[in-house]
C-alpha positions in Angstrom: 9.9 -11.5 -1.2 10.8 -9.4 -3.7 12.6 -5.9 -3.1 8.7 -4.1 -4.3 7.3 -6.2 -1.5 9.9 -5.5 1.2 9.1 -1.5 0.2 5.3 -1.7 0.3 5.8 -3.8 3.1 7.9 -1.6 5.2 6.1 1.5 4.7 2.8 -0.1 5.4 4.5 -1.5 8.8 5.5 2.2 9.7 1.7 3.3 10.1 2.4 5.5 6.9 -0.6 5.2 4.0 0.6 4.9 0.2 -1.4 6.5 -2.8 -0.6 7.9 -6.3 0.5 11.0 -4.5 3.5 9.5 -2.7 4.4 5.7 -4.7 7.7 7.3 -6.1 8.6 6.1 -2.1 8.7 2.4 -2.7 9.8 3.1 -6.3 6.7 1.7 -8.3 4.5 3.1 -11.6 1.0 1.6 -10.5 0.4 1.5 -6.3 -3.3 -0.1 -7.0 -2.1 -2.8 -9.0 1.2 -3.6 -6.7 -0.7 -3.3 -3.6 -3.2 -5.5 -5.1 -0.7 -8.0 -6.9 2.2 -8.4 -4.1 0.5 -7.4 -1.0 -3.2 -8.2 -0.5 -3.6 -11.8 -2.5 -0.4 -13.6 -1.4 -1.0 -12.6 2.5 -5.1 -12.7 2.0 -5.4 -9.6 3.6 -7.6 -6.8 2.5 -6.2 -2.8 3.3 -8.1 0.0 4.8 -9.0 2.3 1.3 -9.7 6.3 1.8 -11.2 7.4 -0.8 -10.3 11.4 -1.9 -11.9 12.8 -4.1 -10.7 16.0 -5.5 -11.5 18.3 -8.2 -9.8 21.7 -9.6 -9.8 24.3 -12.5 -9.3 21.6 -15.3 -11.6 18.6 -14.2 -11.9 16.0 -10.9 -11.4 12.8 -9.8 -10.7 10.3 -6.7 -7.9 7.9 -5.9 -6.9 5.8 -3.1 -5.2 5.9 -0.1 -3.9 2.4 1.6 -3.4 1.7 4.7 -2.6 -1.5 7.1 -5.5 -2.3 9.0 -4.4 -2.8 12.7 -5.5 -6.6 12.8 -3.2 -7.5 9.8 -0.4 -6.1 11.4 1.1 -9.3 12.7 0.9 -10.7 9.8 2.5 -8.6 7.7 5.3 -7.8 10.3 5.9 -11.8 10.9 6.7 -12.0 6.8 8.4 -9.2 7.0 10.7 -10.2 9.7 11.3 -14.4 7.4 12.7 -12.2 5.0 14.8 -9.9 6.4 
């Protein structure tokens, strides 16, 4: 397990969400790519995605918040404990 995978796993196991607004916490530049590449595909799981839409004076858009499903918690915890 790489350092990025450990940081992402630890954050998700703590029950916190990840998004482009807080990706600096796990020190990655593209959270959506790393979530898919480092967590979902290798573990064969899918994180909950919550679509957040925003609008301001300059435009609008959306981003996703990723959260670990309760059913996948044991799988990620087992992998994380094995690598410590």
